[in-house]
BALOBA-1460 file (C-alpha; in Angstrom, 3 decimals):
// residues 199
<rec num="1" residu="m" x="-0.821" y="-4.610" z="8.665"/>
<rec num="2" residu="s" x="-3.018" y="-5.558" z="5.766"/>
<rec num="3" residu="s" x="-3.114" y="-7.187" z="2.363"/>
<rec num="4" residu="l" x="-1.459" y="-5.232" z="-0.422"/>
<rec num="5" residu="l" x="-1.329" y="-6.650" z="-3.930"/>
<rec num="6" residu="f" x="0.122" y="-4.765" z="-6.861"/>
<rec num="7" residu="y" x="0.988" y="-5.325" z="-10.486"/>
<rec num="8" residu="t" x="3.156" y="-2.944" z="-12.474"/>
<rec num="9" residu="d" x="4.593" y="-2.780" z="-15.945"/>
<rec num="10" residu="e" x="5.718" y="0.205" z="-18.025"/>
<rec num="11" residu="n" x="2.135" y="1.299" z="-18.724"/>
<rec num="12" residu="d" x="0.004" y="0.258" z="-15.743"/>
<rec num="13" residu="a" x="-0.030" y="0.142" z="-11.962"/>
<rec num="14" residu="i" x="-2.855" y="-1.891" z="-10.419"/>
<rec num="15" residu="v" x="-3.100" y="-1.852" z="-6.623"/>
<rec num="16" residu="a" x="-5.545" y="-3.974" z="-4.614"/>
<rec num="17" residu="t" x="-6.026" y="-3.710" z="-0.857"/>
<rec num="18" residu="d" x="-8.403" y="-4.944" z="1.789"/>
<rec num="19" residu="t" x="-10.135" y="-2.329" z="3.965"/>
<rec num="20" residu="l" x="-9.967" y="-3.776" z="7.499"/>
<rec num="21" residu="l" x="-8.389" y="-1.688" z="10.263"/>
<rec num="22" residu="h" x="-7.389" y="-3.826" z="13.248"/>
<rec num="23" residu="y" x="-5.596" y="-2.166" z="16.145"/>
<rec num="24" residu="s" x="-5.912" y="-4.744" z="18.938"/>
<rec num="25" residu="v" x="-8.214" y="-7.402" z="20.298"/>
<rec num="26" residu="d" x="-9.491" y="-4.775" z="22.764"/>
<rec num="27" residu="t" x="-10.503" y="-2.313" z="20.048"/>
<rec num="28" residu="p" x="-13.379" y="-2.831" z="17.611"/>
<rec num="29" residu="p" x="-12.240" y="-3.065" z="13.993"/>
<rec num="30" residu="g" x="-12.861" y="-0.306" z="11.494"/>
<rec num="31" residu="f" x="-12.482" y="0.173" z="7.767"/>
<rec num="32" residu="a" x="-10.438" y="2.514" z="5.592"/>
<rec num="33" residu="s" x="-9.030" y="2.930" z="2.110"/>
<rec num="34" residu="k" x="-5.394" y="1.820" z="2.045"/>
<rec num="35" residu="a" x="-4.548" y="3.011" z="-1.465"/>
<rec num="36" residu="i" x="-5.287" y="6.588" z="-2.487"/>
<rec num="37" residu="s" x="-5.048" y="8.093" z="-5.957"/>
<rec num="38" residu="i" x="-3.588" y="11.566" z="-6.400"/>
<rec num="39" residu="p" x="-4.650" y="12.440" z="-9.951"/>
<rec num="40" residu="h" x="-2.828" y="15.761" z="-10.322"/>
<rec num="41" residu="m" x="0.465" y="13.928" z="-9.621"/>
<rec num="42" residu="r" x="-0.502" y="10.768" z="-11.548"/>
<rec num="43" residu="m" x="0.327" y="8.716" z="-8.441"/>
<rec num="44" residu="i" x="-1.096" y="6.045" z="-6.154"/>
<rec num="45" residu="i" x="0.034" y="5.974" z="-2.528"/>
<rec num="46" residu="a" x="-0.579" y="2.771" z="-0.571"/>
<rec num="47" residu="g" x="0.419" y="1.684" z="2.889"/>
<rec num="48" residu="t" x="0.706" y="-1.245" z="5.265"/>
<rec num="49" residu="g" x="1.253" y="-1.109" z="8.992"/>
<rec num="50" residu="s" x="0.600" y="2.172" z="10.750"/>
<rec num="51" residu="a" x="-2.594" y="3.774" z="9.464"/>
<rec num="52" residu="l" x="-1.609" y="7.024" z="11.200"/>
<rec num="53" residu="l" x="1.601" y="7.385" z="9.189"/>
<rec num="54" residu="f" x="-0.246" y="6.548" z="5.964"/>
<rec num="55" residu="s" x="-2.946" y="9.161" z="6.585"/>
<rec num="56" residu="r" x="-0.481" y="11.890" z="7.521"/>
<rec num="57" residu="w" x="1.786" y="11.093" z="4.560"/>
<rec num="58" residu="i" x="-1.080" y="11.341" z="2.058"/>
<rec num="59" residu="g" x="-1.905" y="14.787" z="3.429"/>
<rec num="60" residu="l" x="1.681" y="15.990" z="3.170"/>
<rec num="61" residu="v" x="2.157" y="14.760" z="-0.396"/>
<rec num="62" residu="n" x="-1.246" y="15.944" z="-1.621"/>
<rec num="63" residu="n" x="-0.838" y="19.425" z="-0.163"/>
<rec num="64" residu="q" x="2.321" y="20.260" z="-2.086"/>
<rec num="65" residu="g" x="1.599" y="23.428" z="-4.007"/>
<rec num="66" residu="f" x="3.816" y="22.666" z="-6.976"/>
<rec num="67" residu="a" x="3.882" y="20.006" z="-9.676"/>
<rec num="68" residu="l" x="5.638" y="16.808" z="-8.653"/>
<rec num="69" residu="d" x="5.848" y="13.336" z="-10.102"/>
<rec num="70" residu="v" x="6.692" y="9.972" z="-8.554"/>
<rec num="71" residu="d" x="10.439" y="10.443" z="-9.149"/>
<rec num="72" residu="t" x="10.567" y="13.925" z="-7.638"/>
<rec num="73" residu="v" x="8.663" y="12.727" z="-4.581"/>
<rec num="74" residu="d" x="11.083" y="9.797" z="-4.292"/>
<rec num="75" residu="a" x="14.043" y="12.168" z="-4.039"/>
<rec num="76" residu="h" x="12.599" y="13.676" z="-0.844"/>
<rec num="77" residu="a" x="10.492" y="10.859" z="0.605"/>
<rec num="78" residu="p" x="13.079" y="9.064" z="2.792"/>
<rec num="79" residu="q" x="14.057" y="12.093" z="4.874"/>
<rec num="80" residu="e" x="10.472" y="13.401" z="5.051"/>
<rec num="81" residu="l" x="9.129" y="10.000" z="6.145"/>
<rec num="82" residu="q" x="11.903" y="9.672" z="8.741"/>
<rec num="83" residu="a" x="10.994" y="13.067" z="10.191"/>
<rec num="84" residu="l" x="7.261" y="12.319" z="10.205"/>
<rec num="85" residu="w" x="7.760" y="8.859" z="11.789"/>
<rec num="86" residu="s" x="9.983" y="10.384" z="14.491"/>
<rec num="87" residu="e" x="7.393" y="13.065" z="15.230"/>
<rec num="88" residu="l" x="4.533" y="10.567" z="15.401"/>
<rec num="89" residu="n" x="6.533" y="8.279" z="17.709"/>
<rec num="90" residu="r" x="7.099" y="11.191" z="20.123"/>
<rec num="91" residu="y" x="3.372" y="11.864" z="20.423"/>
<rec num="92" residu="v" x="1.997" y="8.312" z="20.049"/>
<rec num="93" residu="p" x="4.198" y="5.943" z="22.077"/>
<rec num="94" residu="a" x="2.212" y="2.883" z="20.905"/>
<rec num="95" residu="l" x="3.728" y="3.362" z="17.420"/>
<rec num="96" residu="q" x="7.057" y="2.129" z="18.762"/>
<rec num="97" residu="d" x="5.581" y="-1.387" z="18.619"/>
<rec num="98" residu="q" x="4.443" y="-0.980" z="15.004"/>
<rec num="99" residu="t" x="6.045" y="-0.944" z="11.593"/>
<rec num="100" residu="a" x="4.955" y="0.874" z="8.459"/>
<rec num="101" residu="t" x="5.614" y="0.670" z="4.750"/>
<rec num="102" residu="i" x="4.601" y="3.319" z="2.237"/>
<rec num="103" residu="y" x="4.333" y="2.483" z="-1.478"/>
<rec num="104" residu="h" x="4.337" y="4.953" z="-4.369"/>
<rec num="105" residu="f" x="3.270" y="4.066" z="-7.904"/>
<rec num="106" residu="g" x="3.233" y="6.740" z="-10.570"/>
<rec num="107" residu="i" x="4.074" y="7.918" z="-14.044"/>
<rec num="108" residu="s" x="7.556" y="9.362" z="-14.410"/>
<rec num="109" residu="d" x="7.636" y="12.740" z="-16.124"/>
<rec num="110" residu="d" x="11.074" y="11.901" z="-17.569"/>
<rec num="111" residu="s" x="10.470" y="8.431" z="-19.005"/>
<rec num="112" residu="g" x="6.672" y="8.370" z="-19.295"/>
<rec num="113" residu="k" x="6.775" y="4.914" z="-17.660"/>
<rec num="114" residu="i" x="5.298" y="3.615" z="-14.427"/>
<rec num="115" residu="h" x="7.763" y="3.650" z="-11.529"/>
<rec num="116" residu="g" x="7.168" y="2.043" z="-8.138"/>
<rec num="117" residu="f" x="8.929" y="2.624" z="-4.810"/>
<rec num="118" residu="a" x="8.676" y="1.228" z="-1.284"/>
<rec num="119" residu="y" x="9.766" y="2.930" z="1.953"/>
<rec num="120" residu="r" x="9.935" y="0.682" z="5.042"/>
<rec num="121" residu="s" x="10.236" y="1.841" z="8.647"/>
<rec num="122" residu="v" x="12.464" y="-1.176" z="9.385"/>
<rec num="123" residu="s" x="14.937" y="0.186" z="6.783"/>
<rec num="124" residu="d" x="14.680" y="3.801" z="7.989"/>
<rec num="125" residu="f" x="12.477" y="4.541" z="4.950"/>
<rec num="126" residu="k" x="15.319" y="4.049" z="2.465"/>
<rec num="127" residu="s" x="14.025" y="4.278" z="-1.121"/>
<rec num="128" residu="e" x="13.566" y="0.838" z="-2.708"/>
<rec num="129" residu="r" x="12.784" y="0.715" z="-6.438"/>
<rec num="130" residu="l" x="10.198" y="-1.970" z="-7.175"/>
<rec num="131" residu="d" x="10.580" y="-4.359" z="-10.094"/>
<rec num="132" residu="y" x="7.789" y="-4.787" z="-12.609"/>
<rec num="133" residu="g" x="5.476" y="-7.731" z="-12.036"/>
<rec num="134" residu="l" x="3.153" y="-8.922" z="-9.276"/>
<rec num="135" residu="g" x="3.793" y="-8.087" z="-5.632"/>
<rec num="136" residu="v" x="1.946" y="-9.889" z="-2.826"/>
<rec num="137" residu="k" x="2.161" y="-8.644" z="0.786"/>
<rec num="138" residu="p" x="2.152" y="-10.578" z="3.052"/>
<rec num="139" residu="e" x="3.851" y="-13.216" z="0.936"/>
<rec num="140" residu="l" x="1.529" y="-16.091" z="0.113"/>
<rec num="141" residu="m" x="3.124" y="-19.486" z="0.685"/>
<rec num="142" residu="n" x="0.428" y="-21.679" z="-0.909"/>
<rec num="143" residu="k" x="-0.781" y="-20.359" z="-4.279"/>
<rec num="144" residu="a" x="-2.564" y="-23.593" z="-5.279"/>
<rec num="145" residu="g" x="-5.822" y="-23.003" z="-7.114"/>
<rec num="146" residu="i" x="-5.213" y="-19.280" z="-7.676"/>
<rec num="147" residu="d" x="-4.868" y="-18.017" z="-11.253"/>
<rec num="148" residu="l" x="-2.295" y="-15.275" z="-10.642"/>
<rec num="149" residu="d" x="-2.326" y="-14.368" z="-14.341"/>
<rec num="150" residu="s" x="-5.913" y="-13.119" z="-13.940"/>
<rec num="151" residu="f" x="-4.898" y="-10.310" z="-11.539"/>
<rec num="152" residu="p" x="-6.707" y="-8.198" z="-10.399"/>
<rec num="153" residu="a" x="-9.714" y="-10.545" z="-10.768"/>
<rec num="154" residu="c" x="-7.976" y="-13.089" z="-8.516"/>
<rec num="155" residu="a" x="-7.340" y="-10.530" z="-5.731"/>
<rec num="156" residu="p" x="-10.218" y="-11.793" z="-3.517"/>
<rec num="157" residu="d" x="-8.892" y="-15.367" z="-3.796"/>
<rec num="158" residu="i" x="-5.378" y="-14.225" z="-2.868"/>
<rec num="159" residu="m" x="-6.640" y="-12.224" z="0.113"/>
<rec num="160" residu="r" x="-8.776" y="-15.093" z="1.414"/>
<rec num="161" residu="a" x="-5.757" y="-17.411" z="1.142"/>
<rec num="162" residu="q" x="-3.599" y="-14.822" z="2.928"/>
<rec num="163" residu="s" x="-6.198" y="-14.552" z="5.688"/>
<rec num="164" residu="r" x="-6.275" y="-18.342" z="6.188"/>
<rec num="165" residu="q" x="-2.467" y="-18.366" z="6.277"/>
<rec num="166" residu="e" x="-2.359" y="-15.558" z="8.850"/>
<rec num="167" residu="d" x="-5.040" y="-17.218" z="11.022"/>
<rec num="168" residu="e" x="-2.522" y="-19.995" z="11.726"/>
<rec num="169" residu="k" x="0.014" y="-17.598" z="13.266"/>
<rec num="170" residu="a" x="0.257" y="-17.077" z="17.007"/>
<rec num="171" residu="l" x="2.458" y="-13.965" z="16.722"/>
<rec num="172" residu="n" x="2.788" y="-11.083" z="14.255"/>
<rec num="173" residu="r" x="-0.481" y="-11.960" z="12.589"/>
<rec num="174" residu="v" x="-1.788" y="-9.794" z="9.765"/>
<rec num="175" residu="y" x="-5.541" y="-9.162" z="9.873"/>
<rec num="176" residu="i" x="-7.244" y="-9.078" z="6.469"/>
<rec num="177" residu="g" x="-10.905" y="-8.361" z="5.820"/>
<rec num="178" residu="g" x="-13.556" y="-5.925" z="4.752"/>
<rec num="179" residu="s" x="-13.751" y="-5.495" z="1.007"/>
<rec num="180" residu="v" x="-11.315" y="-5.623" z="-1.920"/>
<rec num="181" residu="q" x="-10.604" y="-2.185" z="-3.394"/>
<rec num="182" residu="v" x="-8.688" y="-1.739" z="-6.665"/>
<rec num="183" residu="t" x="-6.983" y="1.407" z="-7.954"/>
<rec num="184" residu="h" x="-5.675" y="1.255" z="-11.536"/>
<rec num="185" residu="l" x="-3.385" y="3.921" z="-12.972"/>
<rec num="186" residu="s" x="-2.575" y="4.088" z="-16.664"/>
<rec num="187" residu="k" x="-1.511" y="6.866" z="-19.022"/>
<rec num="188" residu="h" x="-5.222" y="7.463" z="-19.662"/>
<rec num="189" residu="g" x="-6.031" y="8.119" z="-16.009"/>
<rec num="190" residu="f" x="-7.446" y="6.251" z="-13.028"/>
<rec num="191" residu="s" x="-10.165" y="3.702" z="-12.441"/>
<rec num="192" residu="i" x="-11.206" y="2.780" z="-8.888"/>
<rec num="193" residu="y" x="-13.578" y="-0.067" z="-8.124"/>
<rec num="194" residu="s" x="-14.497" y="-2.781" z="-5.631"/>
<rec num="195" residu="l" x="-14.281" y="-6.532" z="-6.136"/>
<rec num="196" residu="g" x="-16.669" y="-7.228" z="-3.270"/>
<rec num="197" residu="d" x="-16.540" y="-8.286" z="0.360"/>
<rec num="198" residu="l" x="-14.087" y="-10.770" z="1.813"/>
<rec num="199" residu="d" x="-16.127" y="-11.832" z="4.843"/>
């Protein structure tokens, strides 16, 4: 799991993630991008949970040889994610103890507006349309001292607070660290930048 923060309205999708990969206490941590832009589709794909599913899904979506948008991908994503998750679970038994969520943010060809979707392994990857506004995963219980209206500038503060919150858990802890990476999609294109290290 990881920190995933996103803000959407009709014109913008701003996604912030940490970069820490943590598999187990027996494995050294690594780092990876957890939100990837796909400019030719005007989409951002982000993920929490299984890094293997996320990486494979990006490859499948990016390698489509025909023009798709976020809505067209949504029509096929649940069944394709179910099939991919089933295949990965057959070959990597350790995945049976993991969950995964894939997020899509993109510009709809029909409406010209930003649309967001989530697909969760615990819901068999059923398509879930995301409301506009700020999303914070994992949910932050204590928001004191954080200016949420300044997002994405406040993303490092949110992630540090999430990390402190998760440090108190004995089970199902989410590990957050590395650096804060931001991907911003608007009708004018993409901007991708870092807000610095968390550690």
